[in-house]
N, C-alpha and C positions, 0 to 999 in steps of 0.2 A: 308220393306227390307233394305232400307238405314240405318235406325236407328239400326236394328239388326246387320248389318255389322259393323257399327261404334262401337257399344257396344262390339262386339266380338273382334275387333281389339284392343280396349282399354284393355279388360280383358286379352288377350294374352300378350300384352306389359307389363301390371302390374305383371302378373305371372312370366314373364321372368326377370323382374327387381328384384323380390324378391326371385327367384330361386337361391340356393347357388351354383349350378353347372353351366355348360356351357349352354347358351341359346342365341346363336348368330343368325344371319339372317336366316340360314338354318333351325334351330330348330323352331324358331318363325313362319317362313313362312309355314313349313310343318304342324304345329299344326293348324294354322289359316286356311289353305287350307282344311285340313281334317274336321275341325269343320264346316266350312261354306258349304262344299259339302254335309256333312252329314245332314245339315239342308235344303238342296235343293237349295242353292244359287249358281248360275252359275259363278264360279270364275276359274281363271287359275293360276297355279303355274309356275313361271318363274325362270330361272337361267341365269346368264350372266357372262361374263368374260372380263377382261381388260388384254391385252397382256404385256404392258411395263409400269410400273412393273406389274407382274402378280398379279391379284386380282380376286376373284370370289365373287358373290353375289347372293342372292335369295330373291324373293319378290312375292307378290300375286297381281293379277289384276282382276278387275271386269269391264266389258264393255270397256276394253282398258285403264282403269285408275288404277294407282298404289294405293293400299289401305293401305299398311302397311309400307310405306316409303315415302320419298320425291321424286317427279318425277325428279327433277334436279339431285339427287344423282344416280338414276337408269340410267339416260342417259349416265353416264360414262362407262356403261357396255354394251357389245354387246350380245344380247340375244342368247342363245343356242337353236336352233330350233330342232324340231323332237321329242319333248316329248309330248306324248298324254295326254290330260287332260279331 
C-alpha cells in the first residue's frame, strides 16, 4: 500500500507539472484522492484556510499524515471541518 500511494502521488505530481492548463493544489489533491479511494486506499481529502492574508489550500492525508505536500506547509492552514470523506 505505501509503495502504491507513493507511486500514485508521484504520477499525479508529474502529470500536473506537464499539464499545460491549471493544476494547482485543489486539482492535484482531488485527482489523487479519487485515484486512491478508487483503489481502496483509505485517504482523506482536506482543505484549509489562512485568514490574514487569505489563502486556501487542499491536500490529501493517510493515517493523519500529509501525502502530497510538506507537513510544515500544511500547518499554515486551519483545516475546514465537516467534509465527509
